[in-house]
GUDO-910176 format. One record per residue (C-alpha): x, y, z; chain; residue in one letter; residue number from 1. Coordinates in steps of 0.02 Angstrom, whole numbers, plus 50000, padded with zeros to 5 digits. Layout:
GUDO-910176
<x->X | y->Y | z->Z | chain->A | resn->a | resi->NUM> .
...
This chain:
GUDO-910176
<x->54285 | y->47783 | z->49417 | chain->A | resn->x | resi->1> .
<x->54393 | y->47928 | z->49353 | chain->A | resn->x | resi->2> .
<x->54318 | y->48101 | z->49349 | chain->A | resn->x | resi->3> .
<x->54276 | y->48166 | z->49177 | chain->A | resn->x | resi->4> .
<x->54334 | y->48335 | z->49120 | chain->A | resn->x | resi->5> .
<x->54206 | y->48463 | z->49063 | chain->A | resn->x | resi->6> .
<x->54204 | y->48493 | z->48876 | chain->A | resn->x | resi->7> .
<x->54316 | y->48633 | z->48815 | chain->A | resn->x | resi->8> .
<x->54221 | y->48768 | z->48726 | chain->A | resn->x | resi->9> .
<x->54319 | y->48874 | z->48604 | chain->A | resn->x | resi->10> .
<x->54273 | y->49057 | z->48608 | chain->A | resn->x | resi->11> .
<x->54342 | y->49198 | z->48506 | chain->A | resn->x | resi->12> .
<x->54472 | y->49311 | z->48585 | chain->A | resn->x | resi->13> .
<x->54391 | y->49474 | z->48642 | chain->A | resn->x | resi->14> .
<x->54482 | y->49575 | z->48509 | chain->A | resn->x | resi->15> .
<x->54414 | y->49462 | z->48370 | chain->A | resn->x | resi->16> .
<x->54237 | y->49464 | z->48441 | chain->A | resn->x | resi->17> .
<x->54242 | y->49653 | z->48458 | chain->A | resn->x | resi->18> .
<x->54307 | y->49668 | z->48280 | chain->A | resn->x | resi->19> .
<x->54168 | y->49560 | z->48208 | chain->A | resn->x | resi->20> .
<x->54034 | y->49655 | z->48300 | chain->A | resn->x | resi->21> .
<x->54111 | y->49822 | z->48254 | chain->A | resn->x | resi->22> .
<x->54106 | y->49777 | z->48069 | chain->A | resn->x | resi->23> .
<x->53926 | y->49716 | z->48082 | chain->A | resn->x | resi->24> .
<x->53872 | y->49876 | z->48171 | chain->A | resn->x | resi->25> .
<x->53966 | y->49986 | z->48047 | chain->A | resn->x | resi->26> .
<x->53889 | y->49898 | z->47896 | chain->A | resn->x | resi->27> .
<x->53715 | y->49906 | z->47975 | chain->A | resn->x | resi->28> .
<x->53725 | y->50096 | z->47986 | chain->A | resn->x | resi->29> .
<x->53806 | y->50111 | z->47813 | chain->A | resn->x | resi->30> .
<x->53971 | y->50188 | z->47870 | chain->A | resn->x | resi->31> .
<x->54133 | y->50162 | z->47777 | chain->A | resn->x | resi->32> .
<x->54290 | y->50122 | z->47875 | chain->A | resn->x | resi->33> .
<x->54352 | y->50296 | z->47833 | chain->A | resn->x | resi->34> .
<x->54194 | y->50380 | z->47898 | chain->A | resn->x | resi->35> .
<x->54203 | y->50277 | z->48058 | chain->A | resn->x | resi->36> .
<x->54385 | y->50323 | z->48080 | chain->A | resn->x | resi->37> .
<x->54342 | y->50508 | z->48062 | chain->A | resn->x | resi->38> .
<x->54201 | y->50496 | z->48190 | chain->A | resn->x | resi->39> .
<x->54310 | y->50402 | z->48315 | chain->A | resn->x | resi->40> .
<x->54465 | y->50510 | z->48279 | chain->A | resn->x | resi->41> .
<x->54569 | y->50357 | z->48232 | chain->A | resn->x | resi->42> .
<x->54665 | y->50312 | z->48073 | chain->A | resn->x | resi->43> .
<x->54567 | y->50225 | z->47935 | chain->A | resn->x | resi->44> .
<x->54690 | y->50079 | z->47918 | chain->A | resn->x | resi->45> .
<x->54676 | y->50049 | z->48105 | chain->A | resn->x | resi->46> .
<x->54489 | y->50017 | z->48086 | chain->A | resn->x | resi->47> .
<x->54519 | y->49875 | z->47962 | chain->A | resn->x | resi->48> .
<x->54650 | y->49798 | z->48075 | chain->A | resn->x | resi->49> .
<x->54531 | y->49805 | z->48223 | chain->A | resn->x | resi->50> .
<x->54388 | y->49728 | z->48122 | chain->A | resn->x | resi->51> .
<x->54502 | y->49584 | z->48070 | chain->A | resn->x | resi->52> .
<x->54557 | y->49555 | z->48251 | chain->A | resn->x | resi->53> .
<x->54738 | y->49599 | z->48211 | chain->A | resn->x | resi->54> .
<x->54761 | y->49738 | z->48339 | chain->A | resn->x | resi->55> .
<x->54768 | y->49732 | z->48527 | chain->A | resn->x | resi->56> .
<x->54648 | y->49875 | z->48546 | chain->A | resn->x | resi->57> .
<x->54642 | y->49982 | z->48703 | chain->A | resn->x | resi->58> .
<x->54484 | y->50000 | z->48804 | chain->A | resn->x | resi->59> .
<x->54485 | y->50187 | z->48766 | chain->A | resn->x | resi->60> .
<x->54482 | y->50153 | z->48579 | chain->A | resn->x | resi->61> .
<x->54347 | y->50020 | z->48601 | chain->A | resn->x | resi->62> .
<x->54241 | y->50151 | z->48688 | chain->A | resn->x | resi->63> .
<x->54268 | y->50276 | z->48547 | chain->A | resn->x | resi->64> .
<x->54221 | y->50149 | z->48414 | chain->A | resn->x | resi->65> .
<x->54070 | y->50080 | z->48508 | chain->A | resn->x | resi->66> .
<x->54005 | y->50256 | z->48532 | chain->A | resn->x | resi->67> .
<x->54035 | y->50298 | z->48348 | chain->A | resn->x | resi->68> .
<x->53926 | y->50151 | z->48293 | chain->A | resn->x | resi->69> .
<x->53794 | y->50182 | z->48427 | chain->A | resn->x | resi->70> .
<x->53826 | y->50025 | z->48529 | chain->A | resn->x | resi->71> .
<x->53858 | y->49991 | z->48713 | chain->A | resn->x | resi->72> .
<x->54035 | y->49926 | z->48733 | chain->A | resn->x | resi->73> .
<x->53984 | y->49793 | z->48859 | chain->A | resn->x | resi->74> .
<x->53860 | y->49721 | z->48733 | chain->A | resn->x | resi->75> .
<x->53994 | y->49711 | z->48599 | chain->A | resn->x | resi->76> .
<x->54103 | y->49608 | z->48715 | chain->A | resn->x | resi->77> .
<x->53970 | y->49484 | z->48775 | chain->A | resn->x | resi->78> .
<x->54019 | y->49303 | z->48740 | chain->A | resn->x | resi->79> .
<x->53923 | y->49223 | z->48596 | chain->A | resn->x | resi->80> .
<x->53809 | y->49114 | z->48703 | chain->A | resn->x | resi->81> .
<x->53757 | y->49262 | z->48810 | chain->A | resn->x | resi->82> .
<x->53753 | y->49398 | z->48679 | chain->A | resn->x | resi->83> .
<x->53618 | y->49526 | z->48712 | chain->A | resn->x | resi->84> .
<x->53534 | y->49616 | z->48570 | chain->A | resn->x | resi->85> .
<x->53500 | y->49800 | z->48589 | chain->A | resn->x | resi->86> .
<x->53314 | y->49835 | z->48610 | chain->A | resn->x | resi->87> .
């Protein structure tokens, strides 16, 4: 009997997952992309590109953005099935 392969689960790339969670956190605290950019000392158009998963964002910039929206970076990068909500 041939061995069966485990099912392939499709997960979002980390940059797309981070972007989705960044947008959700930003909207939750009622910040515009421009206000977030000012707080994180980044360009406003860069914020939109990150939220859409279009940029290969550096860890340093992820840290700046996570801090600006009051989130732990590691929580923003948790895979969907193991996502932890902030208590």
